[in-house]
C-alpha positions as CSV (number, residue, x, y, z in Angstrom):
1,X,-28.2,17.2,12.6
2,X,-31.7,18.7,12.1
3,X,-30.3,22.0,10.9
4,X,-28.0,20.1,8.5
5,X,-30.9,18.1,7.1
6,X,-32.9,21.2,6.6
7,X,-30.0,22.9,4.7
8,X,-29.6,19.7,2.6
9,X,-33.3,19.8,1.7
10,X,-33.1,23.4,0.6
11,X,-30.1,22.6,-1.6
12,X,-31.9,19.6,-3.1
13,X,-34.9,21.8,-3.9
14,X,-32.7,24.4,-5.5
15,X,-31.0,21.6,-7.6
16,X,-34.3,20.4,-9.0
17,X,-35.5,24.0,-9.8
18,X,-32.3,25.1,-11.4
19,X,-32.0,21.8,-13.4
20,X,-35.5,22.3,-14.8
21,X,-34.7,25.9,-15.7
22,X,-31.5,24.9,-17.4
23,X,-33.4,22.2,-19.4
24,X,-36.0,24.7,-20.5
25,X,-33.3,27.0,-21.9
26,X,-31.8,24.2,-23.9
27,X,-28.7,23.7,-21.7
28,X,-29.0,19.9,-21.4
29,X,-25.3,19.7,-20.4
30,X,-25.9,21.8,-17.2
31,X,-29.2,20.0,-16.5
32,X,-27.3,16.6,-16.7
33,X,-24.7,17.8,-14.3
34,X,-27.3,18.9,-11.8
35,X,-29.0,15.5,-12.1
36,X,-25.8,13.8,-11.1
37,X,-25.6,16.3,-8.2
38,X,-29.1,15.3,-7.2
39,X,-28.3,11.6,-7.2
40,X,-25.3,12.2,-4.9
41,X,-27.6,14.1,-2.5
42,X,-30.2,11.4,-2.5
43,X,-27.7,8.5,-2.1
44,X,-24.6,9.8,-0.3
45,X,-23.3,6.2,0.4
46,X,-21.0,6.9,3.4
47,X,-18.7,3.9,3.5
48,X,-17.0,2.8,6.8
49,X,-14.7,-0.1,6.4
50,X,-14.1,-2.3,9.5
51,X,-10.6,-3.9,9.2
52,X,-8.5,-6.1,11.5
53,X,-6.8,-9.4,11.8
54,X,-8.6,-12.7,12.1
55,X,-11.0,-13.3,15.0
56,X,-10.7,-9.8,16.5
57,X,-14.5,-9.2,16.7
58,X,-15.2,-7.2,13.5
59,X,-18.4,-9.0,12.5
60,X,-19.8,-8.9,16.0
61,X,-18.9,-5.2,16.3
62,X,-21.1,-4.4,13.2
63,X,-23.9,-6.6,14.6
64,X,-23.8,-4.6,17.9
65,X,-23.9,-1.3,16.0
66,X,-27.0,-2.2,14.1
67,X,-28.5,-4.5,16.8
68,X,-29.1,-7.3,14.4
69,X,-27.3,-10.5,13.3
70,X,-26.2,-8.9,10.0
71,X,-22.8,-10.6,9.7
72,X,-22.2,-14.3,10.6
73,X,-20.3,-14.8,13.9
74,X,-18.7,-18.0,15.1
75,X,-15.6,-18.9,17.1
76,X,-14.2,-21.0,14.3
77,X,-15.6,-19.2,11.2
78,X,-13.9,-16.3,9.6
79,X,-15.4,-13.9,7.1
80,X,-14.2,-14.7,3.5
81,X,-16.2,-12.1,1.5
82,X,-16.6,-8.4,2.1
83,X,-20.1,-7.7,3.5
84,X,-21.8,-4.3,3.2
85,X,-24.5,-3.5,5.7
86,X,-26.8,-0.6,4.6
87,X,-30.3,0.7,5.0
88,X,-33.6,-0.4,3.5
89,X,-37.2,-0.3,4.6
90,X,-37.4,-4.1,4.4
91,X,-34.6,-6.5,5.5
92,X,-32.9,-8.4,2.6
93,X,-29.6,-9.9,1.5
94,X,-27.9,-9.8,-1.8
95,X,-24.7,-11.2,-3.3
96,X,-22.6,-10.0,-6.2
97,X,-21.0,-13.0,-7.9
98,X,-18.8,-13.4,-11.0
99,X,-20.7,-14.2,-14.2
100,X,-19.9,-17.7,-15.5
101,X,-19.8,-16.7,-19.2
102,X,-18.3,-13.2,-18.8
103,X,-14.8,-14.4,-20.1
104,X,-16.2,-15.9,-23.3
105,X,-18.6,-13.0,-24.1
106,X,-17.1,-9.6,-23.3
107,X,-20.5,-7.9,-23.9
108,X,-21.9,-9.6,-20.8
109,X,-21.5,-8.0,-17.4
110,X,-18.6,-9.4,-15.3
111,X,-20.8,-9.7,-12.2
112,X,-24.4,-10.6,-11.4
113,X,-26.4,-9.4,-8.4
114,X,-29.0,-11.7,-7.0
115,X,-31.0,-11.9,-3.8
116,X,-30.6,-14.7,-1.3
117,X,-32.4,-15.6,1.9
118,X,-31.0,-13.6,4.8
119,X,-30.7,-16.7,7.0
120,X,-28.4,-18.3,4.3
121,X,-25.9,-15.5,4.3
122,X,-23.3,-17.4,6.2
123,X,-23.2,-20.1,3.4
124,X,-21.8,-17.4,1.0
125,X,-19.6,-15.1,3.1
126,X,-18.0,-17.3,5.7
127,X,-15.0,-19.6,5.5
128,X,-17.1,-22.6,6.6
129,X,-19.7,-22.2,3.8
130,X,-17.5,-20.7,1.1
131,X,-13.9,-21.9,1.8
132,X,-11.4,-19.8,0.0
133,X,-14.3,-18.1,-1.8
134,X,-14.7,-21.1,-4.1
135,X,-18.1,-19.8,-5.2
136,X,-16.5,-16.6,-6.7
137,X,-18.5,-14.2,-4.6
138,X,-17.3,-10.6,-5.1
139,X,-19.2,-9.1,-2.2
140,X,-22.4,-9.4,-0.2
141,X,-24.9,-6.8,0.9
142,X,-27.3,-6.8,3.9
143,X,-30.1,-4.2,4.0
144,X,-31.8,-3.5,7.3
145,X,-34.3,-0.9,8.6
146,X,-32.0,0.7,11.3
147,X,-31.9,4.3,12.2
148,X,-28.1,4.5,12.4
149,X,-28.0,3.4,8.7
150,X,-30.7,5.8,7.5
151,X,-28.4,8.7,6.7
152,X,-26.5,6.7,4.1
153,X,-24.1,4.9,6.5
154,X,-22.7,1.7,5.1
155,X,-20.7,-0.6,7.3
156,X,-18.3,-2.9,5.4
157,X,-17.2,-6.1,7.2
158,X,-13.8,-6.9,5.5
159,X,-12.2,-10.4,5.5
160,X,-9.6,-10.7,8.2
161,X,-5.9,-10.8,7.3
162,X,-3.3,-13.2,8.8
163,X,-1.0,-10.5,9.9
164,X,-0.9,-7.0,8.5
165,X,2.5,-7.7,6.9
166,X,1.1,-10.5,4.8
167,X,0.3,-10.3,1.1
168,X,-3.4,-10.7,2.0
169,X,-3.3,-7.3,3.7
170,X,-2.8,-5.7,0.2
171,X,-6.5,-6.4,-0.6
172,X,-7.7,-4.8,2.6
173,X,-5.3,-1.8,2.0
174,X,-6.8,-1.5,-1.5
175,X,-10.2,-0.6,-0.2
176,X,-9.2,2.2,2.1
177,X,-8.8,4.9,-0.6
178,X,-12.5,4.6,-1.5
179,X,-13.7,4.7,2.1
180,X,-15.1,7.8,4.0
181,X,-13.8,6.3,7.2
182,X,-11.9,3.3,8.6
183,X,-12.4,1.4,11.9
184,X,-9.4,-0.8,12.8
185,X,-10.5,-3.4,15.3
186,X,-8.1,-5.2,17.7
187,X,-9.1,-7.1,20.8
188,X,-8.0,-6.3,24.3
189,X,-5.8,-9.4,24.8
190,X,-2.6,-7.6,23.9
191,X,-1.2,-4.2,22.8
192,X,-0.8,-3.3,19.1
193,X,1.8,-5.2,17.2
194,X,4.2,-3.4,14.9
195,X,2.3,-4.5,11.7
196,X,-0.9,-3.1,13.2
197,X,0.8,0.3,13.9
198,X,2.2,0.3,10.4
199,X,-1.2,-0.4,8.9
200,X,-2.7,2.5,10.9
201,X,0.0,4.8,9.4
202,X,-1.0,3.6,5.9
203,X,-4.7,4.0,6.6
204,X,-4.2,7.6,7.8
205,X,-2.4,8.5,4.6
206,X,-5.1,7.0,2.4
207,X,-8.4,7.7,4.3
208,X,-9.6,11.0,5.8
209,X,-11.1,9.5,8.9
210,X,-9.5,6.7,10.9
211,X,-10.5,5.4,14.3
212,X,-9.3,2.5,16.5
213,X,-11.6,0.1,18.3
214,X,-10.4,-2.0,21.3
215,X,-12.9,-4.9,21.3
216,X,-13.8,-7.7,23.8
217,X,-13.2,-5.6,26.9
218,X,-15.6,-7.9,28.8
219,X,-13.2,-10.8,28.3
220,X,-10.0,-9.2,29.5
221,X,-9.9,-7.4,32.9
222,X,-6.6,-5.7,32.0
223,X,-8.2,-3.9,29.0
224,X,-7.6,-0.5,30.5
225,X,-3.8,-1.1,30.7
226,X,-3.8,-2.3,27.1
227,X,-5.8,0.8,26.1
228,X,-3.3,3.1,27.7
229,X,-0.4,1.3,26.0
230,X,-2.3,1.5,22.6
231,X,-2.9,5.2,23.1
232,X,0.9,5.6,23.5
233,X,1.4,3.8,20.2
234,X,-1.2,6.0,18.5
235,X,0.6,9.1,19.6
236,X,3.4,8.2,17.1
237,X,0.9,7.7,14.2
238,X,-1.2,10.9,14.6
239,X,-4.5,11.9,15.9
240,X,-6.4,8.6,16.0
241,X,-9.3,8.3,18.5
242,X,-9.6,4.9,20.3
243,X,-12.9,3.4,21.6
244,X,-12.9,0.5,24.0
245,X,-16.1,-1.5,23.5
246,X,-17.8,-4.8,24.3
247,X,-20.2,-6.1,21.6
248,X,-21.7,-8.7,23.9
249,X,-22.6,-6.0,26.5
250,X,-24.2,-3.9,23.8
251,X,-26.3,-6.7,22.4
252,X,-27.3,-7.7,26.0
253,X,-28.2,-4.1,26.8
254,X,-30.4,-3.9,23.6
255,X,-32.1,-7.2,24.6
256,X,-32.8,-6.0,28.2
257,X,-33.4,-2.3,27.2
258,X,-30.8,-1.4,29.9
259,X,-29.3,2.1,29.3
260,X,-26.6,1.8,32.0
261,X,-25.4,-1.5,30.5
262,X,-25.3,0.1,27.1
263,X,-23.2,3.0,28.6
264,X,-20.9,0.4,30.1
265,X,-20.4,-1.3,26.7
266,X,-18.6,1.8,25.4
267,X,-20.8,2.0,22.2
268,X,-22.4,5.4,22.8
269,X,-19.1,7.2,22.2
270,X,-18.4,5.1,19.0
271,X,-21.9,5.8,17.7
272,X,-21.5,9.5,18.4
273,X,-18.2,9.5,16.5
274,X,-19.9,7.8,13.5
275,X,-22.8,10.3,13.5
276,X,-20.7,13.5,14.1
277,X,-17.3,12.8,12.5
278,X,-18.4,10.5,9.7
279,X,-22.0,11.0,8.7
280,X,-22.0,14.7,9.7
281,X,-18.9,15.5,7.8
282,X,-20.0,13.5,4.7
283,X,-23.3,15.4,4.6
284,X,-21.4,18.7,4.8
285,X,-19.1,17.5,2.0
286,X,-22.0,16.4,-0.3
287,X,-23.9,19.7,0.4
288,X,-20.7,21.7,-0.3
289,X,-20.2,20.0,-3.6
290,X,-23.9,20.5,-4.5
291,X,-23.7,24.3,-3.6
292,X,-20.7,24.7,-5.9
293,X,-22.5,22.9,-8.8
294,X,-25.5,25.1,-8.2
295,X,-23.5,28.4,-8.1
296,X,-21.7,27.4,-11.3
297,X,-24.8,26.6,-13.2
298,X,-26.7,29.7,-11.9
299,X,-23.8,31.9,-12.9
300,X,-23.6,30.5,-16.4
301,X,-27.4,30.8,-16.9
302,X,-27.5,34.3,-15.5
303,X,-24.6,35.4,-17.7
304,X,-26.4,34.4,-20.9
305,X,-29.7,36.0,-19.8
306,X,-28.2,39.2,-18.5
307,X,-26.2,39.6,-21.7
308,X,-29.3,39.3,-23.8
309,X,-31.3,41.5,-21.5
310,X,-28.7,44.2,-21.5
311,X,-28.6,44.1,-25.3
312,X,-32.3,44.5,-25.5
313,X,-32.5,47.3,-23.0
314,X,-29.3,49.2,-24.0
315,X,-28.8,48.6,-27.7
316,X,-26.2,51.4,-27.9
317,X,-24.0,49.4,-25.5
318,X,-24.2,46.2,-27.5
319,X,-21.0,46.7,-29.6
320,X,-18.8,47.1,-26.5
321,X,-20.5,44.1,-24.9
322,X,-20.0,41.9,-28.0
323,X,-16.4,42.9,-28.1
324,X,-15.9,41.9,-24.5
325,X,-17.7,38.6,-25.0
326,X,-15.7,37.7,-28.1
327,X,-12.5,38.4,-26.1
328,X,-13.7,36.2,-23.3
329,X,-14.7,33.5,-25.7
330,X,-11.3,33.5,-27.3
331,X,-9.7,33.2,-23.9
332,X,-12.0,30.3,-23.0
333,X,-11.2,28.6,-26.3
334,X,-7.5,28.9,-25.4
335,X,-8.2,27.7,-21.9
336,X,-9.7,24.4,-23.1
337,X,-6.7,23.7,-25.5
338,X,-3.7,21.6,-24.9
339,X,-1.5,24.6,-24.3
340,X,-3.6,25.8,-21.3
341,X,-1.5,26.0,-18.2
342,X,-3.6,23.4,-16.3
343,X,-3.1,21.0,-19.2
344,X,0.6,21.5,-19.3
345,X,0.9,21.1,-15.5
346,X,-1.1,17.9,-15.6
347,X,0.9,16.4,-18.5
348,X,4.3,17.4,-16.9
349,X,3.1,16.3,-13.5
350,X,2.1,12.8,-14.6
351,X,5.4,12.4,-16.5
352,X,7.4,13.4,-13.4
353,X,5.2,11.2,-11.2
354,X,5.8,8.2,-13.5
355,X,9.6,8.7,-13.4
356,X,9.5,9.1,-9.6
357,X,7.3,6.1,-9.1
358,X,9.6,3.9,-11.2
359,X,12.6,5.0,-9.2
360,X,10.7,4.5,-5.9
361,X,9.5,1.0,-6.6
362,X,12.9,-0.1,-8.0
363,X,14.7,1.4,-5.0
364,X,12.5,-0.3,-2.5
365,X,12.7,-3.7,-4.2
366,X,16.4,-3.5,-4.7
367,X,16.8,-3.0,-1.0
368,X,14.7,-6.1,-0.4
369,X,16.9,-8.0,-2.9
370,X,20.1,-6.8,-1.2
371,X,18.8,-7.9,2.2
372,X,17.8,-11.3,0.8
373,X,21.2,-11.8,-0.8
374,X,23.0,-10.9,2.4
375,X,20.9,-13.4,4.4
376,X,21.6,-16.1,1.7
377,X,25.4,-15.4,1.9
378,X,25.4,-15.8,5.7
379,X,24.3,-19.4,5.6
380,X,22.8,-22.3,3.7
381,X,19.5,-21.3,2.1
382,X,18.5,-24.8,1.3
383,X,17.1,-26.0,4.7
384,X,15.4,-22.7,5.4
385,X,14.2,-21.8,1.9
386,X,10.5,-21.9,3.0
387,X,11.2,-19.3,5.7
388,X,13.2,-17.2,3.2
389,X,10.3,-17.4,0.7
390,X,7.8,-16.3,3.3
391,X,10.0,-13.4,4.4
392,X,10.6,-12.4,0.8
393,X,6.8,-12.4,0.1
394,X,6.2,-10.2,3.2
395,X,8.9,-7.7,2.4
396,X,7.9,-7.4,-1.3
397,X,4.2,-6.9,-0.3
398,X,5.3,-4.2,2.2
399,X,7.4,-2.4,-0.4
400,X,4.6,-2.6,-3.0
401,X,2.1,-1.3,-0.5
402,X,4.3,1.6,0.5
403,X,4.9,2.6,-3.1
404,X,1.2,2.5,-3.9
405,X,0.3,4.6,-0.9
406,X,3.0,7.1,-1.8
407,X,1.8,7.3,-5.4
408,X,-1.7,7.8,-4.2
409,X,-0.6,10.8,-2.1
410,X,1.3,12.3,-5.0
411,X,-1.5,11.8,-7.5
412,X,-4.0,13.6,-5.1
413,X,-1.5,16.4,-4.6
414,X,-1.2,16.8,-8.4
415,X,-5.0,16.8,-8.9
416,X,-5.4,19.5,-6.3
417,X,-2.6,21.6,-8.0
418,X,-4.4,21.3,-11.3
419,X,-7.7,22.2,-9.7
420,X,-6.2,25.3,-8.2
421,X,-4.8,26.3,-11.6
422,X,-8.1,25.7,-13.3
423,X,-10.4,27.6,-11.1
424,X,-8.4,29.3,-8.3
425,X,-11.0,27.9,-6.0
426,X,-12.3,24.6,-4.5
427,X,-12.6,22.4,-7.5
428,X,-12.0,18.7,-6.9
429,X,-11.8,15.5,-9.0
430,X,-13.9,12.4,-8.6
431,X,-12.2,10.0,-6.3
432,X,-9.4,8.1,-8.2
433,X,-8.2,4.9,-6.5
434,X,-4.5,4.8,-7.3
435,X,-3.6,2.9,-4.2
436,X,-5.7,-0.2,-5.1
437,X,-3.2,-3.0,-4.9
438,X,-5.7,-5.8,-5.6
439,X,-4.4,-8.1,-8.3
440,X,-1.1,-6.3,-8.7
441,X,0.9,-9.4,-8.0
442,X,-1.4,-11.9,-9.6
443,X,0.7,-12.1,-12.7
444,X,3.9,-12.7,-10.8
445,X,5.0,-16.4,-10.7
446,X,5.5,-18.0,-7.4
447,X,9.0,-18.2,-6.1
448,X,10.6,-21.5,-7.3
449,X,11.9,-24.1,-5.1
450,X,15.5,-24.6,-4.1
451,X,17.5,-27.8,-3.4
452,X,17.7,-28.3,0.4
453,X,21.3,-29.4,0.3
454,X,20.8,-32.4,2.5
455,X,22.6,-35.5,1.3
456,X,21.7,-39.1,2.0
457,X,24.1,-41.5,3.7
458,X,24.8,-43.2,0.3
459,X,25.7,-39.9,-1.4
460,X,28.1,-39.0,1.4
461,X,29.8,-42.4,1.2
462,X,30.0,-42.0,-2.6
463,X,31.7,-38.6,-2.4
464,X,34.1,-39.8,0.3
465,X,35.1,-43.0,-1.6
466,X,35.5,-41.0,-4.8
467,X,37.9,-38.6,-3.1
468,X,39.7,-41.3,-1.1
469,X,40.3,-43.4,-4.2
470,X,43.0,-41.0,-5.5
471,X,44.8,-40.8,-2.2
472,X,44.9,-44.6,-1.8
473,X,46.1,-45.1,-5.3
474,X,48.9,-42.4,-5.1
475,X,50.3,-43.4,-1.7
476,X,49.9,-47.2,-2.6
477,X,52.0,-46.8,-5.7
478,X,54.6,-44.7,-3.8
479,X,54.9,-47.3,-1.0
480,X,55.0,-50.1,-3.5
481,X,58.5,-48.9,-4.4
482,X,59.7,-50.0,-0.9
483,X,57.9,-53.3,-1.2
484,X,54.5,-52.5,0.5
485,X,51.3,-53.6,-1.1
486,X,48.9,-51.2,-2.8
487,X,46.5,-51.3,0.1
488,X,48.4,-50.6,3.3
489,X,47.9,-48.5,6.4
490,X,49.7,-45.5,4.9
491,X,47.6,-45.6,1.7
492,X,44.4,-46.0,3.8
493,X,45.3,-43.0,6.0
494,X,46.1,-40.9,2.9
495,X,42.8,-42.0,1.4
496,X,40.9,-40.9,4.5
497,X,42.6,-37.5,4.5
498,X,42.1,-36.9,0.8
499,X,38.5,-38.2,0.9
500,X,37.7,-35.9,3.8
501,X,39.1,-32.9,2.0
502,X,37.3,-33.9,-1.2
503,X,34.1,-34.2,0.8
504,X,34.5,-30.7,2.3
505,X,35.3,-29.2,-1.1
506,X,32.3,-30.9,-2.7
507,X,30.0,-29.6,0.1
508,X,31.5,-26.1,-0.2
509,X,30.9,-26.2,-4.0
510,X,27.3,-27.4,-3.5
511,X,26.7,-24.7,-0.9
512,X,28.1,-22.0,-3.2
513,X,26.0,-23.4,-6.1
514,X,22.8,-23.3,-3.9
515,X,23.6,-19.7,-2.8
516,X,24.0,-18.6,-6.4
517,X,20.9,-20.4,-7.4
518,X,18.9,-18.8,-4.5
519,X,20.2,-15.4,-5.5
520,X,19.2,-15.9,-9.1
521,X,15.7,-17.0,-8.0
522,X,15.4,-13.9,-5.8
523,X,16.6,-11.6,-8.6
524,X,14.3,-13.2,-11.1
525,X,11.3,-12.8,-8.7
526,X,12.2,-9.1,-7.9
527,X,12.5,-8.4,-11.6
528,X,9.1,-9.8,-12.4
529,X,7.5,-7.9,-9.5
530,X,9.1,-4.7,-10.7
531,X,7.8,-5.3,-14.2
532,X,4.3,-6.1,-13.1
533,X,4.0,-3.3,-10.5
534,X,5.5,-0.7,-12.8
535,X,2.9,-1.6,-15.5
536,X,0.0,-1.4,-13.0
537,X,1.2,2.0,-11.6
538,X,1.6,3.5,-15.0
539,X,-1.9,2.4,-16.0
540,X,-3.4,4.0,-12.8
541,X,-1.4,7.2,-13.3
542,X,-2.7,7.4,-16.9
543,X,-6.2,7.0,-15.4
544,X,-5.5,10.0,-13.2
545,X,-4.5,12.0,-16.2
546,X,-7.5,11.0,-18.3
547,X,-9.9,11.6,-15.4
548,X,-8.5,15.0,-14.7
549,X,-8.4,16.0,-18.4
550,X,-12.0,14.9,-19.0
551,X,-13.3,16.4,-15.7
552,X,-11.7,19.9,-16.2
553,X,-12.1,19.7,-20.0
554,X,-15.9,19.2,-19.7
555,X,-16.0,22.3,-17.4
556,X,-14.0,24.3,-19.9
557,X,-16.5,23.2,-22.6
558,X,-19.4,24.3,-20.4
559,X,-17.9,27.8,-20.0
560,X,-17.0,28.0,-23.7
561,X,-20.6,27.1,-24.6
562,X,-22.0,29.6,-22.2
563,X,-19.9,32.4,-23.6
564,X,-20.7,31.4,-27.2
565,X,-24.5,31.4,-26.5
566,X,-24.2,34.7,-24.6
567,X,-22.4,36.2,-27.7
568,X,-25.0,34.7,-30.1
569,X,-28.0,36.0,-28.0
570,X,-26.4,39.5,-27.8
571,X,-26.0,39.7,-31.6
572,X,-29.6,38.4,-32.1
573,X,-31.0,40.9,-29.6
574,X,-29.3,43.8,-31.4
575,X,-31.4,43.0,-34.6
576,X,-34.7,42.0,-32.9
577,X,-37.9,43.8,-33.6
578,X,-39.5,46.2,-31.1
579,X,-42.8,44.2,-31.1
580,X,-41.2,41.1,-29.6
581,X,-38.6,43.0,-27.6
582,X,-40.8,43.9,-24.7
583,X,-42.1,40.4,-24.2
584,X,-38.6,38.9,-24.3
585,X,-37.4,41.5,-21.8
586,X,-40.2,40.5,-19.4
587,X,-39.4,36.8,-19.8
588,X,-35.7,37.3,-19.1
589,X,-36.4,39.5,-16.1
590,X,-38.7,36.8,-14.6
591,X,-36.1,34.1,-15.2
592,X,-33.3,36.2,-13.7
593,X,-35.4,37.0,-10.7
594,X,-36.1,33.3,-10.3
595,X,-32.4,32.5,-10.4
596,X,-31.7,35.3,-7.9
597,X,-34.4,33.8,-5.6
598,X,-32.9,30.4,-5.8
599,X,-29.4,31.7,-5.2
600,X,-30.7,33.5,-2.1
601,X,-32.1,30.2,-0.8
602,X,-28.8,28.4,-1.0
603,X,-27.2,28.1,2.4
604,X,-23.8,29.9,2.8
605,X,-20.7,27.8,3.0
606,X,-18.5,27.7,6.0
607,X,-14.8,28.4,5.5
608,X,-13.0,25.3,4.2
609,X,-10.3,25.4,6.8
610,X,-12.8,25.3,9.6
611,X,-14.0,21.9,8.5
612,X,-10.6,20.5,7.7
613,X,-11.8,18.7,4.6
614,X,-9.2,16.9,2.6
615,X,-9.2,16.4,-1.1
616,X,-10.2,12.7,-0.7
617,X,-13.4,13.8,1.1
618,X,-14.7,16.1,-1.5
619,X,-17.4,15.2,-4.0
620,X,-17.0,16.2,-7.7
621,X,-17.9,19.9,-7.7
622,X,-17.9,22.7,-10.2
623,X,-15.6,25.6,-10.4
624,X,-16.2,29.0,-9.0
625,X,-18.3,31.5,-10.8
626,X,-17.7,31.4,-14.6
627,X,-18.3,35.1,-14.6
628,X,-15.3,35.5,-12.4
629,X,-13.3,33.2,-14.6
630,X,-14.6,34.9,-17.8
631,X,-13.5,38.3,-16.4
632,X,-10.1,36.9,-15.6
633,X,-9.7,35.3,-19.0
634,X,-10.9,38.4,-20.7
């Protein structure tokens, strides 16, 4: 860690120096890019989201990690609002709440951030003080002076979900794409359930760093057996480390300053994982992005200066150099146009992805509809409609989540393909959260009710009498020919038989009508879900397209401007006077020497494969040397 911090400090120093030099030469666009790079280095913001079902020990786990009551903990109180625990020199608590007049005035911000007393935090983020989040709190933030948080680590205590197959799990799943790491907490009372294993699979596809935590080992003597069984489950999902911990032992060890008790709690291994695999990797990623930005800016500045210097020192070579620059400029101009290969790949890729996404979501939801219709045909849906509705909600939520995860993977793959075409190097896009399913189903109406099919005693009697009347009348008239009265034993028996059959036919017709009505309700619900989800996914894929276009387009504009300025300075140098030429040559040589010195101070990058960094982990970085690209374009 010390070596990494030293390297990070040298990169930050180089960013400041190169940014000031770019501003002094009039390249405000390059200076602004390096200012954004500097902000990322100063505030890395490494987010670790702690997820799990209700009452699994998530809040206490965070408290044990920071050795402070940061998140409210109670046997009967559940967290209802996401709470971020980060670093500050002085402890404080803040909430982000929805603005009351935001809907009436679009110019006003949608949320308002305000400070609250730290001891009142539970009144805002717990189910007891803020039931169902009736106060409209978006999130809460707790800032503490803790060493583990000093490197930019942010621990996010997410609200629990009532089963990972429930619709509430969509909100938790939505946050994973923007996280640097995920800790899934499950207590040691039992092995992983199938929904928990499925959630882990989703998490591994959306987040670059996932770990499992087996909590409350002090309460369950059989925790080692449970841990072994869970490791077996994790073998089917991938390489997921599991840490068995006891938050109570950790807090007690901190109070008693007992190192052996702290070792017994299992937290040292978890803390080492956070420092090495999460913080360490995030620092390397931010440093890597900053180095690429630096190299890109230095190369563009150097290109312009060396062009002018060469024109001043070797005027006889200026026509050839101008011709090469004009050719490179023309190629760069073509590179930023709509016909550029990366633009075509991006446009075609988004169109293909939209078509595949629509087919995928329709296919998944049609399978759900067929399963629902099959279950409806097998029995009477009326008495069990509540169970069918709950099952349908779960299956629809699972299908939507799977589609969003799949679309997120495909959009990242497309972004990387465009980046490779653009720079033939390690260019990455800013993180684009396509998998966010929050609010996707808000516009979908709830599943309507269905008649239970249960008849009262009076209704049953009415149906039977109505059916038996015809039998009594027909048989009574027939027996009247042989002198019997209209109401006689034979006519009564016929009435009973006919009434019974009429009752069965009526019940069968009612059942068939309920089944058809239930199927219609399911189809209508699936159709509305398909409509809403398709619109949301198309909007997010268009966001991917716009972000990629703007990101790479701005880089193409930078290159085009650098080549244009290099061409202009070369032409001006060819006509400059001898009196000012020597002074200008000296100034350019000093600036180039300064840039070479700064380049030499930048730490060398390790091979990307050695660090196993995925696209979701990378910060926005610049392309490789524009000189290399200019040569390729020329």
